LUMMARRO-970075 format. One record per residue (C-alpha): z, y, x. Coordinates in pm, whole numbers, padded with zeros to 5 digits, always signed. Each point is the difference from the previous one (the first is absolute). Example, Ala and Ser with C-alpha at 12.3 -4.5 7.8 and 13.67 -1.06 7.14 Angstrom:
BEGIN
+00780-00450+01230-00066+00344+00137
This chain:
BEGIN
+05146+03452-04016-00048-00265+00266+00284-00249+00015+00134-00161+00315-00012-00370+00071+00253-00198-00202+00295-00109+00212+00254-00280-00040+00375+00028+00010+00128+00204+00296+00172-00208+00270+00377-00012+00032+00121+00061+00354+00341-00160+00036+00269+00043+00265-00133-00292+00206-00347+00156+00013+00141+00340+00093+00202-00154+00283-00309-00173+00138-00199+00322-00033+00265+00180+00206-00040-00272+00264-00375+00054+00001+00050+00369+00077+00254-00083+00272-00224-00258+00170-00316+00212-00010-00038+00073+00368-00266+00162+00215-00123-00312+00183-00152+00013+00349+00038-00366+00105-00226-00246-00180-00069-00370+00010-00364-00093+00074-00025-00190-00331-00298+00098-00212+00050+00175-00332-00227-00105-00285-00237+00277-00106+00078-00090-00362+00364+00091+00063-00096+00343+00137-00231+00054-00297+00289-00085-00234+00222+00251+00179-00262+00273-00032-00025-00073-00373+00377+00035-00027-00015+00324+00200-00246+00134-00255+00284-00002-00257+00163+00288+00189+00033+00339-00168-00257+00266+00083-00044+00366-00086-00216+00032-00312-00055-00377+00019-00250+00080+00277+00064-00325+00194-00140+00150+00324+00100-00280+00239-00267-00185+00196+00108-00309+00197-00232-00100+00287+00041-00333+00178-00077+00048+00370-00145-00331+00112-00258+00042+00277+00110-00038+00362-00171+00325+00098+00183+00200-00266+00337-00153+00086-00047+00063+00371-00087+00363-00074+00313+00039-00214+00218-00157+00272-00150+00233+00262+00066+00291-00237+00367-00103-00026+00044-00038+00377-00146+00346+00064+00221+00164-00264+00306-00192+00115-00050+00110+00360-00032+00362-00115+00314-00031-00211+00197-00140+00294-00072+00318+00197+00187+00204-00261+00330-00169+00096+00204+00027+00318+00270-00193+00181+00190-00269-00187-00180+00076-00325-00335-00060+00169+00122-00327+00151+00127-00112-00339-00329+00094-00167-00200-00188+00262+00197-00316-00071-00049+00005-00378-00251-00227-00169-00168+00243-00237-00285-00207-00144-00109-00357-00057-00371+00073+00022-00078-00277+00246+00197-00268-00183-00042+00080-00370-00261-00220-00169-00079+00267-00259-00083+00367+00057-00029+00231-00300-00100+00365+00008+00107+00182-00315-00182+00317-00099+00024+00267-00266-00333+00081-00165+00012+00377-00039-00337-00002-00176+00115-00221-00287-00074+00137-00344+00243-00241-00165+00281+00185-00174-00214+00314-00040+00227+00193+00236+00306-00028-00227+00317+00093+00191-00187+00102+00315-00051+00370-00068+00355+00089+00099+00069-00288+00243-00328-00132+00145+00199-00201+00255+00115-00222-00290-00328-00188+00050+00122-00112+00344+00346-00073-00140-00162-00233-00253-00144-00206+00285+00342-00015+00166+00141-00138-00326-00270-00271+00004+00083-00083+00362+00369-00038-00080-00086-00222-00297-00219-00212+00230+00281-00015+00257+00266-00122-00242-00234-00252-00158-00093-00132+00346+00368-00038+00092+00058-00195-00323-00274-00240+00117+00168-00039+00342-00253+00225+00176+00090+00284+00232-00168+00340+00016-00002+00251+00284-00116+00361-00043-00172+00131+00315+00023+00379+00011-00061+00047+00374-00373+00018-00051-00271+00267-00029-00109-00005-00367-00335+00167+00066-00088-00266+00258+00092-00270-00251-00234+00157-00255-00280+00008+00257+00066-00359+00109-00013-00129-00356-00280+00235-00107+00164+00086-00331-00125+00276-00234+00081+00357+00114+00231+00061-00296+00226-00293+00091+00322+00099+00178+00199-00260+00195+00351-00034-00140+00115-00319+00174-00110-00266+00243+00185-00322-00083+00058-00321+00193+00070-00297-00227+00112-00355+00077+00289-00242+00001+00293+00149+00195+00103-00163+00325+00357+00121-00056+00212+00090-00301+00242+00292+00023+00196+00193-00260+00020+00312+00218-00302+00210+00108-00133-00071+00349+00039+00364+00108+00365-00013-00103+00050-00331+00178-00145+00141+00323+00209+00320-00011-00280+00245-00082+00146+00132-00324+00313-00101-00191+00005-00035-00378+00076+00337-00160+00256-00076-00267+00000+00360-00125-00365-00031-00105+00106-00242-00274+00201+00280-00160-00123+00161-00319-00046+00375+00044+00053+00219-00301-00170+00331-00073
């Protein structure tokens, strides 16, 4: 029988660590306002390595992080966002439309780092374990990696913004990724221009914090 790699003593997480971990969760914000300061590529590579420690269905590790660096690609992504944002605005009326129009919903022009995160649906890693009954767990695995990346970035004083107002098929065409890759997230990464404990959408009266969603439901 094949044995696993020998490990040392497990770490002890004390009350001080747990308190700081709680703060990390509290201060993880969706950032849209970035400083122009450059971010070292080595730091992003370190964060991707940390993200690869995330859990995945069948240990499939289906995440694929793509750094979007060319001016042409970034301009195409920004145009994609503006088109989708204009279409979304039309779905609101009156005061809600005015409020939506005034929100800053992406930091695409300011963020020094753009990352497109895909799920490789053609991966053979994991041999399909756990995906027969819930094939969507492959996508969920990528979301877990994104959240791991996000928290690790926050711990290194970086901010992350998730841009969802975007056409995923156009992103795939722009970046010319393999057909089996599905876009899960488009991320803006950089040093935050502002620090806030509360979410921006809560601060600008779009949606209040739902206290009841912190309640444990029992079946």
